[in-house]
Backbone as CSV, one residue per row, in Angstrom:
resi,resn,N_x,N_y,N_z,CA_x,CA_y,CA_z,C_x,C_y,C_z
1,MET,-37.700,-156.497,45.089,-38.929,-156.655,45.729,-39.714,-157.814,45.089
2,SER,-39.629,-157.955,43.763,-40.351,-159.107,43.125,-39.733,-160.417,43.577
3,ASP,-38.406,-160.432,43.923,-37.776,-161.656,44.473,-38.543,-162.103,45.761
4,LEU,-38.730,-161.123,46.646,-39.440,-161.431,47.885,-40.823,-161.922,47.627
5,GLN,-41.561,-161.313,46.705,-42.892,-161.650,46.436,-42.923,-163.176,45.856
6,GLY,-42.001,-163.438,44.947,-41.954,-164.830,44.479,-41.590,-165.820,45.526
7,LEU,-40.746,-165.452,46.505,-40.373,-166.281,47.587,-41.539,-166.523,48.530
8,ILE,-42.323,-165.467,48.768,-43.521,-165.564,49.586,-44.499,-166.553,48.947
9,GLU,-44.747,-166.500,47.614,-45.557,-167.395,46.917,-45.074,-168.808,47.010
10,ARG,-43.800,-169.038,46.910,-43.202,-170.395,47.011,-43.377,-170.937,48.477
11,VAL,-43.145,-170.087,49.517,-43.323,-170.536,50.866,-44.784,-170.868,51.154
12,GLU,-45.702,-170.050,50.646,-47.089,-170.314,50.966,-47.678,-171.511,50.152
13,ALA,-46.948,-171.919,49.057,-47.412,-173.080,48.303,-46.718,-174.392,48.803
14,ALA,-45.654,-174.185,49.601,-44.838,-175.379,50.020,-45.724,-176.325,50.861
15,THR,-45.491,-177.649,50.699,-46.254,-178.625,51.396,-45.479,-179.236,52.567
16,GLY,-44.237,-178.755,52.721,-43.398,-179.315,53.764,-41.996,-178.747,53.686
17,PRO,-41.074,-179.311,54.460,-39.678,-178.806,54.480,-39.077,-178.976,53.066
18,CYS,-38.147,-178.005,52.730,-37.524,-178.046,51.389,-36.139,-177.370,51.532
19,LEU,-35.075,-178.101,51.228,-33.728,-177.620,51.350,-33.458,-176.469,50.374
20,GLU,-34.020,-176.535,49.189,-33.834,-175.484,48.173,-34.467,-174.203,48.629
21,LEU,-35.695,-174.298,49.247,-36.358,-173.173,49.757,-35.590,-172.576,50.974
22,ASP,-35.037,-173.463,51.790,-34.214,-172.989,52.932,-33.044,-172.116,52.338
23,ALA,-32.384,-172.604,51.365,-31.234,-171.891,50.784,-31.663,-170.576,50.184
24,ASP,-32.809,-170.540,49.458,-33.200,-169.285,48.887,-33.689,-168.252,49.877
25,ILE,-34.306,-168.709,50.988,-34.652,-167.784,52.050,-33.416,-167.284,52.703
26,ALA,-32.444,-168.111,52.952,-31.174,-167.671,53.561,-30.471,-166.647,52.705
27,ARG,-30.451,-166.898,51.396,-29.822,-165.903,50.485,-30.623,-164.576,50.574
28,ALA,-31.889,-164.638,50.532,-32.737,-163.406,50.551,-32.537,-162.615,51.769
29,MET,-32.281,-163.302,52.877,-32.159,-162.660,54.181,-30.679,-162.372,54.432
30,ARG,-29.833,-162.635,53.469,-28.397,-162.375,53.495,-27.663,-163.125,54.595
31,ILE,-28.142,-164.353,54.723,-27.416,-165.252,55.669,-26.505,-166.129,54.817
32,THR,-25.194,-166.115,55.107,-24.226,-166.798,54.294,-24.049,-168.243,54.847
33,VAL,-24.441,-169.152,53.964,-24.354,-170.581,54.359,-24.015,-171.416,53.132
34,THR,-23.710,-172.705,53.336,-23.542,-173.634,52.203,-24.308,-174.872,52.600
35,TYR,-24.738,-175.609,51.557,-25.258,-176.948,51.847,-24.206,-177.837,52.343
36,SER,-24.635,-178.774,53.169,-23.766,-179.905,53.583,-23.443,-180.642,52.378
37,VAL,-22.161,-180.999,52.110,-21.735,-181.772,50.971,-22.432,-183.108,50.965
38,GLU,-22.704,-183.667,52.131,-23.386,-184.983,52.188,-24.881,-184.876,51.623
39,ILE,-25.421,-183.694,51.800,-26.822,-183.554,51.326,-26.882,-183.107,49.892
40,ASN,-26.124,-182.065,49.558,-26.161,-181.528,48.181,-24.905,-180.647,47.979
41,PRO,-24.137,-180.944,47.047,-22.869,-180.121,46.887,-23.062,-178.744,46.272
42,LYS,-24.314,-178.352,45.961,-24.530,-177.071,45.314,-24.322,-175.958,46.332
43,PRO,-23.369,-174.989,46.132,-23.090,-173.993,47.131,-24.236,-172.950,47.144
44,CYS,-24.409,-172.330,48.274,-25.399,-171.231,48.369,-24.826,-170.148,49.250
45,GLY,-23.481,-170.089,49.483,-22.915,-169.018,50.284,-21.410,-169.121,50.246
46,ASP,-20.749,-168.353,51.103,-19.289,-168.216,51.102,-18.601,-168.886,52.262
47,ASP,-19.239,-169.385,53.244,-18.599,-170.022,54.361,-19.000,-171.472,54.445
48,PHE,-18.631,-172.166,55.497,-18.865,-173.561,55.689,-19.899,-173.916,56.695
49,ASN,-20.720,-172.970,57.064,-21.860,-173.160,57.956,-22.850,-174.170,57.287
50,TYR,-23.558,-174.914,58.043,-24.652,-175.743,57.549,-25.886,-174.908,57.409
51,LEU,-26.661,-175.245,56.465,-27.924,-174.569,56.159,-28.869,-174.764,57.333
52,PRO,-29.378,-173.705,57.910,-30.426,-173.867,58.973,-31.693,-174.455,58.356
53,PRO,-32.330,-175.397,59.072,-33.518,-176.036,58.574,-34.780,-175.128,58.731
54,LEU,-34.812,-174.031,57.976,-35.798,-172.983,58.220,-37.179,-173.502,57.983
55,THR,-37.375,-174.309,56.919,-38.744,-174.770,56.573,-39.199,-175.941,57.402
56,ALA,-38.218,-176.570,58.151,-38.550,-177.753,58.975,-38.627,-177.450,60.433
57,SER,-38.129,-176.400,60.908,-37.977,-176.170,62.365,-38.616,-174.783,62.741
58,VAL,-39.467,-174.867,63.730,-40.029,-173.620,64.301,-38.961,-172.853,64.943
59,ASP,-38.042,-173.560,65.649,-36.929,-172.829,66.337,-36.052,-172.087,65.302
60,ALA,-35.705,-172.691,64.234,-34.914,-172.072,63.213,-35.604,-170.895,62.590
61,ALA,-36.942,-171.056,62.305,-37.702,-169.923,61.705,-37.800,-168.777,62.714
62,LEU,-38.030,-169.060,64.036,-38.126,-167.982,64.951,-36.710,-167.294,65.199
63,ALA,-35.652,-168.093,65.109,-34.342,-167.512,65.289,-34.058,-166.584,64.067
64,LEU,-34.547,-166.934,62.897,-34.368,-166.051,61.742,-35.167,-164.742,61.958
65,ALA,-36.415,-164.862,62.437,-37.265,-163.701,62.663,-36.545,-162.765,63.655
66,GLU,-36.027,-163.294,64.748,-35.339,-162.445,65.716,-33.996,-161.872,65.187
67,ARG,-33.424,-162.559,64.219,-32.186,-162.069,63.589,-32.434,-160.915,62.602
68,VAL,-33.460,-161.087,61.769,-33.662,-160.043,60.683,-34.657,-158.920,61.037
69,LEU,-35.439,-159.146,62.164,-36.394,-158.171,62.625,-36.174,-157.948,64.113
70,LEU,-35.081,-157.239,64.364,-34.630,-157.038,65.758,-35.746,-156.480,66.662
71,GLY,-35.838,-157.135,67.782,-36.859,-156.675,68.776,-38.306,-157.098,68.532
72,CYS,-38.501,-157.955,67.538,-39.861,-158.292,67.206,-40.424,-159.353,68.215
73,TRP,-41.704,-159.267,68.352,-42.484,-160.243,69.205,-43.119,-161.167,68.192
74,TRP,-43.485,-162.366,68.636,-44.174,-163.223,67.666,-45.327,-163.966,68.326
75,LEU,-46.298,-164.328,67.438,-47.432,-165.131,67.831,-47.577,-166.238,66.783
76,VAL,-47.688,-167.454,67.201,-47.847,-168.554,66.300,-49.058,-169.368,66.797
77,GLY,-49.953,-169.672,65.895,-51.137,-170.434,66.279,-51.515,-171.533,65.350
78,LYS,-52.311,-172.430,65.867,-52.861,-173.532,65.103,-54.339,-173.613,65.310
79,GLY,-55.097,-173.759,64.238,-56.557,-173.928,64.353,-57.236,-173.254,63.197
80,GLN,-58.457,-173.742,63.012,-59.296,-173.101,61.953,-60.641,-172.845,62.471
81,LEU,-61.145,-171.675,62.057,-62.606,-171.338,62.308,-63.463,-171.823,61.144
82,ARG,-62.892,-171.802,59.936,-63.535,-172.299,58.753,-62.638,-173.210,58.063
83,GLY,-63.172,-174.168,57.296,-62.445,-175.160,56.584,-61.517,-174.584,55.486
84,THR,-61.807,-173.373,55.040,-61.007,-172.750,54.008,-59.713,-172.038,54.548
85,GLU,-59.606,-171.919,55.821,-58.428,-171.259,56.441,-57.280,-172.184,56.503
86,ALA,-56.084,-171.595,56.484,-54.827,-172.359,56.684,-54.783,-172.823,58.130
87,LEU,-54.208,-173.953,58.385,-54.131,-174.534,59.722,-53.222,-173.782,60.622
88,TYR,-52.144,-173.213,60.140,-51.130,-172.519,60.916,-51.060,-171.061,60.525
89,GLY,-50.843,-170.201,61.515,-50.667,-168.757,61.291,-49.645,-168.142,62.186
90,ALA,-49.034,-167.063,61.679,-48.062,-166.398,62.542,-48.131,-164.882,62.264
91,GLN,-47.903,-164.110,63.333,-47.790,-162.691,63.278,-46.454,-162.276,63.955
92,LEU,-45.820,-161.304,63.343,-44.606,-160.754,63.945,-44.957,-159.278,64.239
93,LEU,-44.690,-158.876,65.460,-45.156,-157.579,65.998,-43.972,-156.836,66.528
94,PHE,-44.134,-155.511,66.484,-43.214,-154.612,67.180,-44.015,-153.941,68.220
95,GLY,-43.730,-154.111,69.469,-44.555,-153.582,70.548,-45.825,-154.468,70.589
96,SER,-46.896,-153.966,71.146,-48.061,-154.705,71.281,-49.089,-154.552,70.124
97,ASP,-48.875,-153.599,69.277,-49.981,-153.398,68.255,-49.456,-153.155,66.821
98,GLU,-48.211,-153.045,66.576,-47.736,-152.805,65.236,-47.406,-154.130,64.544
99,VAL,-48.233,-154.652,63.647,-47.961,-155.864,62.916,-46.958,-155.635,61.812
100,LEU,-45.769,-156.267,61.958,-44.766,-156.220,60.904,-44.998,-157.087,59.771
101,GLY,-45.517,-158.226,60.078,-45.840,-159.199,59.000,-46.721,-160.294,59.548
102,ALA,-47.539,-160.873,58.671,-48.389,-162.024,59.046,-48.272,-163.069,57.907
103,GLY,-48.387,-164.297,58.339,-48.389,-165.325,57.325,-49.151,-166.566,57.722
104,GLU,-49.513,-167.363,56.720,-50.297,-168.632,57.009,-49.710,-169.737,56.224
105,SER,-49.904,-170.973,56.659,-49.519,-172.151,55.938,-50.438,-173.326,56.276
106,PRO,-50.880,-174.076,55.297,-51.682,-175.245,55.612,-50.762,-176.393,56.040
107,ALA,-49.447,-176.288,55.851,-48.520,-177.411,56.057,-47.868,-177.411,57.404
108,THR,-47.071,-176.372,57.740,-46.339,-176.395,58.987,-46.256,-174.988,59.628
109,PRO,-46.111,-174.940,60.998,-45.942,-173.636,61.566,-44.722,-172.874,61.124
110,ALA,-43.620,-173.636,60.854,-42.379,-172.973,60.399,-42.652,-172.280,59.126
111,LEU,-43.389,-172.780,58.151,-43.741,-172.145,56.909,-44.582,-170.818,57.157
112,ALA,-45.455,-170.923,58.141,-46.315,-169.714,58.469,-45.362,-168.590,58.992
113,ILE,-44.415,-168.936,59.874,-43.471,-167.987,60.422,-42.656,-167.386,59.289
114,LEU,-42.113,-168.200,58.379,-41.311,-167.748,57.247,-42.174,-166.791,56.371
115,SER,-43.390,-167.102,56.154,-44.245,-166.267,55.311,-44.409,-164.932,56.040
116,ALA,-44.595,-164.920,57.309,-44.708,-163.601,58.060,-43.421,-162.821,58.003
117,ILE,-42.281,-163.474,58.095,-40.969,-162.816,57.959,-40.868,-162.159,56.581
118,LEU,-41.138,-162.920,55.565,-41.050,-162.368,54.185,-41.984,-161.262,53.959
119,HIS,-43.216,-161.354,54.446,-44.193,-160.238,54.316,-43.675,-158.956,55.031
120,ALA,-43.011,-159.176,56.189,-42.502,-158.004,56.926,-41.365,-157.368,56.151
121,LYS,-40.425,-158.185,55.581,-39.303,-157.651,54.844,-39.836,-156.967,53.565
122,LEU,-40.822,-157.534,52.930,-41.370,-156.906,51.691,-41.994,-155.556,52.088
123,ALA,-42.701,-155.447,53.182,-43.284,-154.162,53.655,-42.146,-153.132,53.889
124,GLN,-41.085,-153.602,54.532,-39.942,-152.715,54.806,-39.299,-152.216,53.512
125,ALA,-39.208,-153.065,52.587,-38.583,-152.680,51.286,-39.460,-151.677,50.533
126,GLN,-40.779,-151.884,50.647,-41.752,-150.969,49.994,-41.696,-149.596,50.697
127,GLU,-41.591,-149.563,52.002,-41.514,-148.297,52.742,-40.250,-147.553,52.345
128,GLN,-39.102,-148.243,52.193,-37.896,-147.565,51.813,-37.947,-146.953,50.390
129,ARG,-38.781,-147.548,49.531,-38.868,-147.050,48.178,-39.828,-145.929,47.993
130,SER,-40.820,-145.821,48.909,-41.818,-144.730,48.776,-41.229,-143.423,49.319
131,PRO,-41.631,-142.277,48.691,-41.095,-141.006,49.222,-41.678,-140.741,50.602
132,PRO,-40.934,-139.993,51.415,-41.452,-139.609,52.713,-42.684,-138.770,52.599
133,PRO,-43.619,-138.866,53.554,-44.834,-138.072,53.505,-44.493,-136.593,53.523
134,ARG,-45.243,-135.771,52.725,-45.006,-134.367,52.623,-45.869,-133.685,53.677
135,ASP,-45.289,-132.709,54.330,-45.997,-131.892,55.282,-47.057,-131.124,54.507
136,GLN,-48.358,-131.147,55.010,-49.450,-130.574,54.321,-49.306,-129.033,54.129
137,ASP,-48.541,-128.410,55.020,-48.368,-126.963,54.942,-47.141,-126.590,54.095
138,GLU,-46.370,-127.574,53.704,-45.179,-127.283,52.938,-45.533,-127.217,51.443
139,PRO,-45.193,-126.128,50.737,-45.572,-126.036,49.374,-44.708,-126.898,48.500
140,ARG,-45.334,-127.378,47.399,-44.607,-128.163,46.384,-43.760,-127.221,45.609
141,GLU,-42.828,-127.748,44.842,-41.956,-126.926,44.007,-42.843,-126.186,43.040
142,GLY,-42.643,-124.872,42.941,-43.436,-124.046,42.007,-44.716,-123.544,42.597
143,GLU,-45.146,-124.028,43.799,-46.332,-123.508,44.452,-45.975,-122.510,45.484
144,GLN,-46.977,-121.676,45.811,-46.841,-120.727,46.929,-47.343,-121.481,48.166
145,GLY,-46.850,-121.052,49.323,-47.227,-121.671,50.581,-48.652,-121.342,50.888
146,PRO,-49.119,-121.789,52.014,-50.531,-121.520,52.400,-50.723,-120.033,52.602
147,SER,-51.929,-119.598,52.333,-52.277,-118.174,52.464,-52.083,-117.819,53.955
148,ARG,-51.623,-116.606,54.193,-51.388,-116.109,55.521,-52.429,-115.049,55.892
149,GLY,-52.734,-114.983,57.105,-53.690,-113.999,57.550,-53.198,-112.508,57.518
150,TYR,-54.072,-111.613,57.675,-53.793,-110.167,57.508,-52.707,-109.706,58.583
151,GLY,-52.821,-110.224,59.733,-51.868,-109.736,60.787,-50.481,-110.324,60.645
152,ASP,-50.227,-111.319,59.812,-48.956,-111.926,59.681,-47.954,-110.986,59.080
153,ALA,-48.365,-110.143,58.093,-47.454,-109.195,57.464,-46.906,-108.238,58.503
154,ARG,-47.858,-107.719,59.406,-47.512,-106.786,60.386,-46.518,-107.393,61.363
155,LEU,-46.684,-108.684,61.780,-45.763,-109.357,62.668,-44.418,-109.496,62.038
156,ASP,-44.409,-109.855,60.745,-43.145,-109.946,60.032,-42.349,-108.670,59.990
157,SER,-43.048,-107.517,59.798,-42.326,-106.254,59.764,-41.875,-105.870,61.156
158,GLN,-42.640,-106.262,62.180,-42.185,-105.975,63.551,-40.918,-106.751,63.851
159,ALA,-40.868,-108.013,63.434,-39.650,-108.877,63.678,-38.466,-108.289,62.951
160,ALA,-38.669,-107.814,61.737,-37.568,-107.203,60.941,-37.036,-105.988,61.606
161,ASP,-37.968,-105.160,62.119,-37.573,-103.908,62.825,-36.762,-104.229,64.077
162,GLN,-37.161,-105.316,64.800,-36.487,-105.642,66.029,-35.057,-106.198,65.727
163,SER,-34.935,-106.913,64.679,-33.652,-107.463,64.330,-32.721,-106.355,63.909
164,GLN,-33.203,-105.315,63.224,-32.376,-104.177,62.882,-31.991,-103.317,64.070
165,GLN,-32.822,-103.378,65.130,-32.540,-102.609,66.363,-31.756,-103.407,67.355
166,GLY,-31.237,-104.527,66.946,-30.457,-105.313,67.813,-31.287,-106.208,68.782
167,GLY,-32.516,-106.464,68.348,-33.315,-107.434,69.156,-34.071,-106.732,70.261
168,ALA,-33.932,-105.396,70.525,-34.691,-104.731,71.595,-36.136,-104.571,71.103
169,GLY,-37.031,-104.741,72.052,-38.416,-104.772,71.588,-39.201,-103.770,72.198
């Protein structure tokens, strides 16, 4: 999880396309690729595919979003309401109202999309690590269940009598 957080920080601090960042994002998203030998002989995967230009191309960034967040919708925008805002923003959604991830970049729309993807994957990782929500009526280990009303004991004894009589009521 800290790897994703560090990658988010690097994407949000990037000032433009970066092959090293492309390779690190591809590794984090488990996309197996290698650098082109003409560009850089340092390997980053197991096959001979060329590294997608994730930080340079909106198309490559959106293709990654659709690959790692199946069925997601996306919104990408440019503009500022205040001078302190990033120029580019992206949201990845599931359906019309569930935001999977959101990201911003002052440099390029591709970086904003990548930030949104990484935020979505970080949220998914955190959900998988947190315990499932406990039913409020379910007692914790060592606790008694919720108190039952007076008539419940009578209903329980009637159900036991019926099961002993073969279910006849």
